[in-house]
C-alpha positions, 0 to 999 in steps of 0.5 A: 407441074413440069412435064418430061418426055419419055427419053428424058425419063430414061437418061442417067441423070433422071435415075436416082441411086436407090439404097438397097437394104442388106438382108439378114440370113433369116430374111433370105430363108423366109424369102426362099420359102415364099418363092418356093410356094410356101404361103402358110405362116405356120409352115414357114415358122415350123420349117425355120424352127426345124432348120434352127434359124429361130428357137421354138421357145424364143421370146419375141417382143411385139412391135410398138 
């Protein structure tokens, strides 16, 4: 394995372009609730339902 110096690590050539995914509005709302200190999944879902971001009786397909 090749060793590199700390200075080499910080050069622009060593920095790769990192693709940052675009977040949905729902994701932004969830992140805002988490950052506000909300940690209960039930409370988060209740607030999202009240705000109209998700529907109370929406059918969600499980991840396979």
